[in-house]
C-alpha positions as CSV (number, residue, x, y, z in Angstrom):
1,M,15.2,-66.5,34.3
2,K,15.1,-64.7,31.5
3,K,13.2,-61.7,33.2
4,L,15.8,-61.8,35.9
5,L,18.7,-61.5,33.6
6,L,16.8,-58.5,31.3
7,Y,16.2,-57.0,34.5
8,I,19.9,-57.7,36.1
9,G,20.8,-56.2,32.9
10,L,19.1,-52.9,33.0
11,A,20.2,-52.1,36.4
12,F,23.9,-52.4,34.5
13,I,23.1,-50.2,32.3
14,V,21.3,-47.8,34.6
15,C,23.8,-47.8,37.1
16,T,26.5,-47.2,34.4
17,V,24.7,-44.4,32.6
18,A,24.3,-42.9,36.3
19,T,28.0,-42.6,37.0
20,A,28.2,-40.2,33.9
21,Q,25.2,-38.0,34.8
22,K,27.8,-35.0,34.8
23,T,28.5,-35.7,31.3
24,K,24.7,-36.0,30.4
25,K,24.9,-39.1,29.0
26,I,21.9,-40.5,27.2
27,R,19.7,-42.2,29.6
28,L,17.4,-45.1,29.5
29,I,14.0,-45.7,31.0
30,D,12.5,-48.5,30.0
31,T,12.8,-51.3,27.0
32,E,11.1,-54.7,26.4
33,H,14.6,-56.3,25.2
34,L,18.1,-55.8,24.9
35,D,21.4,-57.6,23.3
36,G,24.4,-56.5,25.0
37,N,26.7,-58.7,23.3
38,E,27.5,-56.6,20.6
39,S,27.1,-59.4,18.2
40,E,24.2,-57.2,15.8
41,I,26.3,-53.5,15.8
42,P,29.6,-53.7,17.4
43,G,30.4,-50.9,20.2
44,A,26.5,-51.1,20.6
45,V,23.6,-52.0,22.9
46,V,20.7,-53.3,21.2
47,F,17.0,-52.5,22.6
48,T,13.8,-53.5,21.0
49,G,10.4,-53.2,22.0
50,D,8.5,-49.7,23.4
51,V,12.4,-48.4,23.9
52,Q,12.5,-44.9,25.8
53,F,15.5,-42.8,26.8
54,E,15.8,-39.5,28.3
55,H,18.3,-37.0,27.9
56,N,18.6,-33.5,28.8
57,G,15.2,-32.6,29.5
58,A,14.1,-34.6,25.8
59,T,11.9,-37.8,26.3
60,I,12.8,-40.4,23.3
61,W,10.6,-43.1,22.0
62,C,10.9,-46.0,19.2
63,N,10.7,-49.5,18.4
64,K,14.4,-50.2,18.4
65,A,17.7,-48.6,19.2
66,Y,21.2,-49.0,19.0
67,L,23.4,-47.0,21.9
68,F,26.8,-46.6,21.5
69,E,27.3,-45.6,25.1
70,K,31.2,-44.2,24.9
71,E,29.7,-42.0,21.9
72,N,26.6,-41.5,23.9
73,Y,25.3,-41.8,20.5
74,A,22.3,-43.6,19.7
75,K,20.4,-44.6,16.2
76,L,16.7,-45.0,16.8
77,F,14.0,-47.3,14.2
78,G,10.3,-47.4,13.7
79,D,7.8,-44.5,15.0
80,V,10.3,-42.9,16.7
81,R,9.3,-39.8,18.9
82,I,11.3,-37.1,20.9
83,I,9.5,-34.8,22.7
84,Q,10.6,-31.8,24.4
85,G,9.1,-30.4,27.3
86,D,5.4,-29.7,26.4
87,T,6.3,-27.4,23.3
88,I,8.2,-29.8,20.7
89,H,7.0,-33.1,19.4
90,M,8.7,-34.7,16.7
91,N,8.1,-38.3,15.0
92,S,9.8,-40.1,12.5
93,Q,10.5,-43.2,11.1
94,Y,14.1,-43.2,11.7
95,A,16.2,-40.7,13.8
96,E,19.9,-40.5,15.0
97,Y,20.7,-38.3,18.5
98,N,23.8,-37.2,19.5
99,G,23.7,-36.4,23.3
100,N,27.3,-35.1,23.4
101,K,26.0,-32.0,20.9
102,D,22.4,-32.5,22.0
103,F,22.0,-33.0,18.2
104,A,19.1,-35.1,16.1
105,F,18.6,-36.3,12.9
106,A,15.4,-37.3,11.8
107,S,13.8,-38.8,8.3
108,G,11.0,-41.1,6.9
109,N,7.8,-39.1,7.0
110,V,9.2,-36.4,9.8
111,A,6.5,-34.3,11.6
112,M,7.5,-31.5,14.0
113,K,4.7,-30.2,16.1
114,S,4.5,-27.3,18.6
115,P,1.2,-25.8,19.7
116,D,1.2,-23.3,16.9
117,M,2.1,-25.2,14.0
118,R,3.0,-28.6,12.4
119,L,6.1,-29.2,10.1
120,T,6.1,-32.1,7.6
121,T,9.2,-33.2,5.8
122,D,11.5,-35.9,4.7
123,T,14.4,-35.7,6.4
124,L,14.7,-32.6,9.2
125,Y,17.8,-31.7,11.7
126,F,17.2,-30.7,15.4
127,D,20.3,-28.5,17.2
128,R,18.5,-28.3,20.9
129,R,21.7,-26.1,21.9
130,S,20.7,-23.4,19.8
131,Q,16.8,-24.6,19.7
132,Q,16.8,-24.5,15.8
133,A,15.6,-27.1,13.6
134,Y,16.3,-27.0,9.9
135,Y,15.7,-29.1,6.6
136,N,16.7,-28.7,3.0
137,S,14.4,-31.4,1.3
138,Y,11.4,-29.8,0.8
139,G,8.9,-29.3,3.8
140,T,5.5,-28.2,4.5
141,I,4.2,-25.9,7.8
142,V,0.6,-25.9,8.8
143,N,-0.1,-22.8,10.7
144,E,-3.9,-22.6,11.9
145,D,-5.1,-21.1,8.5
146,N,-1.9,-20.9,7.0
147,T,0.2,-23.4,4.9
148,L,3.7,-22.7,3.8
149,K,6.1,-25.1,1.3
150,S,9.7,-24.2,0.7
151,K,12.4,-26.4,-0.4
152,S,14.4,-24.9,2.6
153,G,13.5,-23.7,6.3
154,R,14.9,-22.9,9.7
155,Y,12.9,-23.1,12.7
156,Y,14.0,-20.8,15.6
157,I,11.9,-22.3,18.6
158,N,12.5,-19.8,21.5
159,Q,11.5,-17.3,18.5
160,K,8.6,-19.8,17.6
161,K,9.7,-18.1,14.3
162,Y,10.8,-20.1,10.7
163,Q,13.3,-18.3,8.3
164,F,12.7,-19.3,5.0
165,L,15.9,-17.9,2.3
166,T,14.2,-20.0,-1.0
167,A,11.4,-19.9,-2.9
168,V,8.4,-20.1,-0.4
169,T,4.9,-20.2,-0.7
170,L,2.1,-19.2,2.2
171,T,-1.1,-20.1,1.2
172,N,-4.2,-18.7,2.9
173,P,-8.1,-19.3,2.0
174,E,-8.0,-15.5,0.9
175,Y,-4.5,-15.3,-1.1
176,V,-1.2,-16.8,-1.5
177,L,2.0,-15.0,-0.5
178,Q,5.1,-15.9,-2.3
179,S,8.8,-14.9,-1.4
180,N,12.3,-16.0,-1.4
181,H,12.9,-14.5,1.9
182,L,10.1,-15.1,4.9
183,D,10.3,-14.6,8.5
184,Y,7.3,-16.5,9.8
185,Y,6.3,-16.1,13.9
186,T,4.0,-19.1,14.3
187,N,2.4,-17.7,17.3
188,A,1.5,-14.2,15.9
189,G,1.1,-15.3,12.2
190,H,3.2,-12.3,11.4
191,A,5.0,-13.0,8.1
192,Y,8.2,-10.2,7.3
193,V,9.6,-10.3,3.8
194,F,12.6,-9.0,2.4
195,G,13.4,-9.2,-1.7
196,P,10.6,-9.3,-4.4
197,T,7.6,-11.0,-3.1
198,T,3.7,-10.9,-4.5
199,I,0.4,-11.3,-2.5
200,T,-1.8,-12.9,-4.8
201,S,-5.7,-12.9,-4.0
202,E,-9.0,-12.6,-6.3
203,E,-9.5,-9.0,-5.0
204,N,-5.8,-7.4,-5.7
205,Y,-2.3,-8.0,-6.3
206,I,0.4,-6.8,-4.2
207,Y,4.2,-6.7,-4.4
208,T,6.8,-5.4,-2.0
209,E,10.4,-5.5,-2.0
210,K,10.3,-5.1,2.2
211,G,7.0,-5.5,4.5
212,F,5.2,-7.4,7.1
213,Y,1.9,-8.9,7.0
214,D,-0.4,-9.8,10.1
215,T,-1.8,-13.3,8.6
216,K,-4.4,-13.0,11.7
217,K,-5.5,-9.6,11.5
218,N,-5.4,-9.4,7.6
219,L,-3.0,-6.1,7.9
220,A,0.2,-5.2,6.3
221,R,3.2,-2.6,6.1
222,L,4.7,-2.6,3.1
223,L,8.3,-0.1,2.2
224,T,10.5,-1.1,-0.7
225,N,9.4,-0.8,-4.0
226,S,5.8,-1.4,-3.3
227,Y,2.4,-1.1,-4.9
228,I,-1.3,-2.8,-4.5
229,K,-2.8,-3.5,-7.8
230,Y,-6.6,-4.0,-8.5
231,D,-8.5,-4.5,-11.9
232,S,-8.0,-0.9,-12.8
233,Q,-6.5,0.6,-10.2
234,R,-2.9,0.6,-9.0
235,I,-1.6,2.5,-5.6
236,E,2.0,2.8,-5.2
237,G,4.2,4.7,-2.6
238,D,7.4,4.8,-0.4
239,S,5.3,3.2,2.7
240,I,1.7,1.6,2.6
241,Y,-0.7,0.2,4.9
242,Y,-3.2,-2.2,4.0
243,D,-6.6,-3.6,5.6
244,R,-7.9,-6.5,3.8
245,N,-10.8,-6.7,5.9
246,R,-11.8,-3.4,5.2
247,D,-10.7,-3.2,1.5
248,F,-8.5,0.0,2.9
249,S,-5.3,1.4,2.3
250,S,-3.0,4.4,3.3
251,A,0.1,5.3,1.5
252,T,2.7,7.7,2.4
253,N,5.7,10.0,0.3
254,N,5.5,9.8,-3.3
255,V,2.2,8.2,-3.8
256,K,0.9,7.7,-6.9
257,V,-2.5,6.4,-7.8
258,T,-3.3,5.2,-11.5
259,D,-6.9,5.0,-12.9
260,T,-6.7,3.0,-16.3
261,V,-10.5,3.1,-16.8
262,N,-11.2,6.4,-15.6
263,K,-7.7,7.5,-17.3
264,Y,-6.4,9.6,-14.4
265,N,-3.8,9.2,-11.9
266,V,-3.2,11.1,-9.0
267,R,0.1,12.3,-7.0
268,G,0.8,13.3,-3.6
269,H,2.6,12.5,-0.6
270,Y,-0.4,11.1,1.7
271,A,-3.5,9.0,0.4
272,E,-6.1,7.1,1.6
273,V,-8.1,4.4,-0.2
274,Y,-11.4,2.6,0.6
275,K,-11.9,0.5,-2.4
276,Q,-15.1,-0.9,-1.3
277,K,-16.4,2.7,-1.2
278,D,-14.6,4.2,-4.1
279,S,-13.1,6.6,-2.3
280,L,-9.9,8.1,-2.6
281,F,-8.5,11.0,-0.7
282,I,-5.2,12.7,-1.1
283,T,-2.8,15.8,0.2
284,K,0.4,17.2,0.5
285,H,1.5,18.2,-3.0
286,A,-1.9,16.8,-4.5
287,V,-2.5,17.0,-8.1
288,A,-4.8,14.9,-10.1
289,V,-4.0,14.3,-13.7
290,T,-6.8,13.4,-16.3
291,L,-6.7,12.8,-20.0
292,V,-9.3,15.7,-21.4
293,E,-9.2,15.7,-25.2
294,E,-5.9,14.2,-25.6
295,D,-4.6,16.7,-23.6
296,S,-4.0,16.3,-19.7
297,L,-5.6,18.2,-16.9
298,Y,-3.8,18.7,-13.7
299,T,-6.0,19.9,-10.7
300,H,-4.4,20.7,-7.7
301,A,-5.9,21.2,-3.8
302,K,-4.5,21.3,-0.7
303,R,-6.9,18.4,-0.4
304,I,-8.6,16.1,-3.0
305,V,-11.1,13.7,-2.6
306,I,-12.3,11.2,-5.5
307,T,-15.8,9.1,-5.4
308,G,-18.0,7.2,-7.7
309,K,-17.7,4.0,-9.3
310,E,-16.6,3.9,-13.2
311,G,-18.5,6.6,-15.3
312,E,-19.9,8.3,-11.8
313,R,-16.8,9.9,-11.1
314,V,-16.8,12.8,-8.7
315,V,-13.4,14.7,-7.9
316,R,-13.7,17.2,-5.2
317,G,-10.5,19.6,-4.1
318,Y,-10.6,21.7,-1.2
319,N,-8.7,25.1,-0.1
320,K,-6.7,26.9,-3.1
321,A,-7.3,24.6,-5.7
322,R,-6.0,25.2,-9.0
323,F,-6.2,23.9,-12.8
324,Y,-3.6,23.9,-15.6
325,K,-4.4,22.3,-19.3
326,T,-2.1,23.7,-22.2
327,D,-4.8,26.5,-23.4
328,M,-7.1,27.1,-19.9
329,S,-6.1,27.6,-16.3
330,G,-7.3,28.6,-13.3
331,K,-8.1,28.7,-9.4
332,C,-10.7,29.0,-6.9
333,D,-11.2,28.1,-3.4
334,S,-12.4,24.9,-4.2
335,I,-13.5,22.6,-7.3
336,H,-16.2,20.2,-7.6
337,S,-16.3,18.3,-11.0
338,D,-19.2,15.5,-11.6
339,E,-18.4,13.2,-14.6
340,K,-21.4,12.1,-14.9
341,R,-23.2,15.2,-15.1
342,G,-20.2,16.8,-17.0
343,L,-19.8,19.6,-14.8
344,T,-17.1,21.3,-13.1
345,Q,-17.8,23.9,-10.6
346,L,-15.0,26.6,-9.3
347,I,-16.4,27.8,-6.1
348,R,-16.0,31.1,-4.4
349,N,-13.3,33.6,-6.2
350,P,-12.5,31.8,-8.9
351,V,-10.9,33.0,-12.3
352,V,-10.4,31.2,-15.2
353,W,-7.9,31.8,-17.8
354,N,-8.3,31.0,-21.5
355,G,-5.4,32.1,-23.7
356,D,-4.9,35.7,-22.6
357,S,-8.4,36.2,-21.2
358,Q,-9.4,36.6,-17.2
359,M,-13.0,35.4,-16.4
360,T,-14.1,35.8,-13.0
361,G,-17.5,35.7,-11.1
362,D,-19.1,34.4,-7.7
363,I,-19.3,31.6,-9.5
364,I,-18.1,29.4,-13.0
365,H,-19.0,26.3,-14.2
366,L,-17.4,24.2,-16.8
367,I,-19.7,21.8,-19.0
368,S,-18.8,18.8,-20.8
369,N,-20.1,16.6,-23.3
370,T,-20.6,13.1,-21.4
371,E,-20.0,11.5,-24.6
372,T,-16.9,12.8,-25.9
373,E,-15.6,14.0,-22.8
374,K,-14.8,17.5,-24.2
375,I,-15.6,20.7,-22.9
376,D,-18.3,22.3,-24.5
377,S,-19.5,25.4,-22.9
378,L,-18.8,27.7,-19.6
379,K,-21.0,29.4,-17.1
380,V,-20.4,32.7,-15.0
381,I,-22.6,33.3,-12.1
382,N,-23.4,36.8,-10.7
383,N,-20.8,39.2,-11.3
384,A,-19.3,38.1,-14.5
385,F,-16.2,39.7,-16.0
386,I,-14.2,39.3,-18.9
387,I,-10.6,41.3,-18.9
388,Q,-8.1,41.2,-21.8
389,K,-5.0,42.9,-22.2
390,D,-4.9,44.9,-25.2
391,T,-3.0,43.4,-28.1
392,L,-0.3,46.5,-28.4
393,G,-0.4,46.9,-24.3
394,T,-2.5,50.5,-24.7
395,G,-5.1,48.9,-22.0
396,Y,-7.5,46.1,-21.1
397,N,-10.6,45.1,-23.5
398,Q,-13.2,44.5,-20.7
399,V,-16.9,43.2,-20.7
400,K,-19.4,42.5,-17.8
401,G,-22.9,41.4,-16.9
402,Q,-24.7,39.3,-14.3
403,N,-24.5,36.3,-15.8
404,L,-22.0,34.9,-18.9
405,Y,-22.7,31.7,-21.1
406,G,-19.8,30.6,-23.2
407,K,-19.4,27.9,-25.9
408,F,-16.3,26.0,-26.9
409,K,-15.1,24.6,-30.2
410,D,-12.2,22.2,-30.6
411,N,-11.8,22.9,-27.3
412,K,-11.5,26.8,-27.7
413,L,-13.6,29.5,-26.6
414,Y,-15.1,31.0,-29.5
415,Q,-18.8,33.0,-28.3
416,V,-19.5,34.6,-25.2
417,D,-22.9,36.0,-24.4
418,L,-23.3,38.6,-21.3
419,I,-26.8,39.3,-20.2
420,K,-28.6,41.7,-18.0
421,N,-26.8,45.0,-16.8
422,T,-23.8,44.6,-19.3
423,E,-20.7,46.6,-20.1
424,K,-17.9,47.1,-22.1
425,I,-14.6,48.8,-23.2
426,F,-13.4,47.7,-26.4
427,Y,-10.0,48.8,-28.1
428,M,-10.7,49.2,-31.6
429,Y,-7.8,48.9,-34.3
430,D,-7.4,49.1,-38.0
431,K,-4.1,48.2,-39.6
432,G,-2.3,48.1,-36.2
433,Q,-3.3,51.6,-35.6
434,L,-5.6,52.4,-32.4
435,T,-8.5,53.6,-34.1
436,G,-10.5,54.6,-30.8
437,I,-12.3,53.0,-27.7
438,D,-15.5,51.7,-27.7
439,K,-17.5,51.9,-24.5
440,G,-21.1,51.2,-23.6
441,V,-23.7,49.3,-21.9
442,S,-26.7,47.3,-23.1
443,S,-28.9,44.2,-21.7
444,K,-26.9,42.1,-23.9
445,I,-23.3,41.5,-25.5
446,R,-22.0,38.9,-27.9
447,M,-18.3,38.3,-28.0
448,R,-16.5,36.3,-30.8
449,L,-12.8,35.0,-30.1
450,K,-10.5,33.3,-32.3
451,D,-7.8,31.7,-31.0
452,N,-8.5,32.6,-27.6
453,K,-8.6,36.4,-28.5
454,I,-11.3,39.1,-28.7
455,K,-12.2,39.3,-32.3
456,S,-15.6,41.6,-31.7
457,I,-18.0,42.8,-29.1
458,R,-21.6,43.6,-30.1
459,S,-24.2,45.0,-28.2
460,I,-27.5,43.6,-28.0
461,K,-30.7,45.1,-27.2
462,N,-31.0,48.4,-26.0
463,P,-27.4,49.8,-26.6
464,E,-26.2,52.9,-25.4
465,S,-22.5,52.9,-27.0
466,K,-19.9,55.3,-28.0
467,S,-16.7,55.5,-29.5
468,Y,-14.3,57.8,-28.1
469,P,-11.0,58.7,-29.4
470,S,-8.0,57.7,-27.2
471,S,-6.9,61.2,-26.5
472,E,-10.1,62.3,-25.1
473,L,-11.1,59.4,-22.8
474,P,-9.6,60.0,-19.4
475,E,-7.6,57.1,-17.7
476,N,-9.4,57.0,-14.7
477,V,-12.6,55.8,-16.6
478,R,-11.0,53.1,-19.2
479,K,-12.0,50.5,-16.4
480,L,-15.2,48.9,-15.2
481,R,-16.2,49.1,-11.8
482,G,-15.2,46.0,-10.4
483,F,-11.9,45.9,-12.1
484,I,-9.2,43.5,-10.8
485,W,-6.8,42.4,-13.3
486,R,-4.9,39.0,-11.8
487,G,-2.3,38.4,-14.9
488,D,0.3,37.9,-12.3
489,E,-1.6,35.1,-10.5
490,Q,-2.1,33.1,-14.0
491,I,-0.7,29.5,-13.9
492,K,1.0,29.6,-17.1
493,T,2.8,25.7,-16.3
494,K,1.9,22.4,-14.8
495,D,4.1,23.4,-11.9
496,D,2.5,26.7,-11.3
497,I,-0.6,25.0,-9.8
498,F,1.6,24.4,-6.3
499,P,2.2,26.9,-3.8
500,S,5.4,27.6,-2.8
501,E,5.2,25.7,0.5
502,E,4.2,22.6,-1.2
503,K,7.0,22.9,-3.2
504,E,9.4,22.8,-0.7
505,L,7.7,19.8,0.7
506,H,7.9,17.9,-2.3
507,E,11.4,18.8,-2.8
508,Q,12.5,17.8,0.7
509,I,10.5,14.4,0.3
510,V,12.0,13.8,-2.8
511,N,15.5,14.4,-1.7
512,K,15.2,12.0,1.0
513,S,13.9,9.4,-0.6
514,K,16.7,9.7,-3.2
515,A,19.0,9.7,-0.3
516,D,17.3,6.6,1.3
517,K,17.7,4.3,-1.9
518,Q,21.5,5.1,-2.1
519,E,21.8,3.1,1.0
520,A,21.9,-0.7,1.1
521,D,18.7,-1.9,2.1
522,E,18.2,-4.1,4.7
523,P,15.1,-6.4,6.2
524,M,12.8,-4.7,8.1
525,E,13.2,-5.0,12.0
526,V,10.6,-6.6,13.9
527,L,8.3,-5.0,15.1
528,Q,7.4,-4.5,19.3
529,E,3.6,-6.2,18.6
530,T,5.6,-9.2,17.4
531,L,8.4,-9.8,20.6
532,D,5.4,-9.0,22.6
533,Y,2.3,-10.8,20.9
534,D,2.6,-13.9,23.8
535,K,2.7,-11.6,26.5
536,N,-0.1,-9.4,24.9
537,N,-2.3,-12.6,24.1
538,P,-1.7,-15.0,27.3
539,K,-3.7,-18.6,26.5
540,E,-6.2,-19.6,28.8
541,E,-5.1,-22.4,31.3
542,K,-7.1,-25.2,31.3
543,P,-8.8,-26.2,34.5
544,K,-7.1,-28.7,36.5
545,T,-9.1,-32.1,36.8
546,V,-9.1,-33.4,40.3
547,Q,-10.2,-36.8,41.5
548,L,-11.9,-37.2,44.7
549,T,-11.8,-40.2,46.7
550,P,-14.9,-41.9,48.6
551,S,-13.8,-40.7,51.7
552,Q,-13.9,-36.8,50.2
């Protein structure tokens, strides 16, 4: 008799709810016990024992429920489960469900699961109409290798996206990401950050204020105020691409790479850094700035490549290479500097200016002391030629030979030896008056310089020399064969190392960057690869199991 009454009661409720289907009433599916006399809760039907409801495509289970039929509202107690299709499963100890608003509130060990993630929190709100779930009482999301923790968060179910606007920490076995604004797509594992954000790992430290990180492929695109910092190296630029798996990064516009151990920084508008290979490539207004004897050496080329570990660094500059420091400058087609050997080679059409002296030859070598890192000497190999404009502008002091060897002291060239087939022209003065012009040949010439000016020229071995009064030496013989004065090319400031076309490019990029920074920054637009992730990465369907009957 008791079971009969139960079935009649159930039938009554089902029929009553069925008449209101158009208003999407909460519909009872099953229960073990019901109490319709409202003695426990006025206005509510009480269900206990394996209670099951259905509403608008969602199935609800609990151990006990209060159903307020007029309000289309239910309170659910004990082992509450709300399942929406095959995508969302929510468990809690307590929940409230509003059928008129398609809205659920859950508390007590709340867990929401989808195929891509699991969220645990103390209190969760689930708006089924907007397909959003949110919490304000701390939550933890686990998605493959990533664990995200924050005080509050919102989950956009259709987009498979979490949004965090308070302090959030994403922990991965390889790094920790911290931000105050993070959009995280659970299916793709894509993270979009806005505002001060850090990514910390054993290998490096990344800072950005706008960017994207693919947690599955370990790829990043970093924009506003971004940099990557290693133990001694810092890479920054308007836009940075980073591949953690290869430890590779590329930077575009206003690029700067600083190395505190090797005491250099390079700047330009495009760079590539292969950290594992200790390799750096930079172009577009490229310049390498190195500290030499408490002075900065500026080296430019259309393309600069730096390789090697600490103490073994090699700098190569290709095409239109130029360098400048306060007391020396030069240019050539390419430059090669080996830190371990202390050797810098200027290759093809090299010219070096040391004060007012111009040195040329087929190849020029600058040799440094590897311990003191000071320039010790120089070599000019084949067709060595030194020209210095006469102090009074009368003519040019000149010496030439097959090879040249020079010595430095206190960073200044003080002695030069030229050997084999040497020639000279030297203007001699006494108390500011030109007394004659010395012209001759020998097997070797030694020059003395002071403050980068020629003070004496002495012919050694088989000298043949003669001094002429100025009036007796015609202009057409006052220049040695091969004489080319390149004074109009001399690099007199650090800005002179850049060709005009690269200066224009630099100015355009800098002005655009300044204009962009004047505009209010906005979050990064979602990439198409994020929006198309499910389409481009379809999940394999599990084969259906077919049960055969004995007759089959």
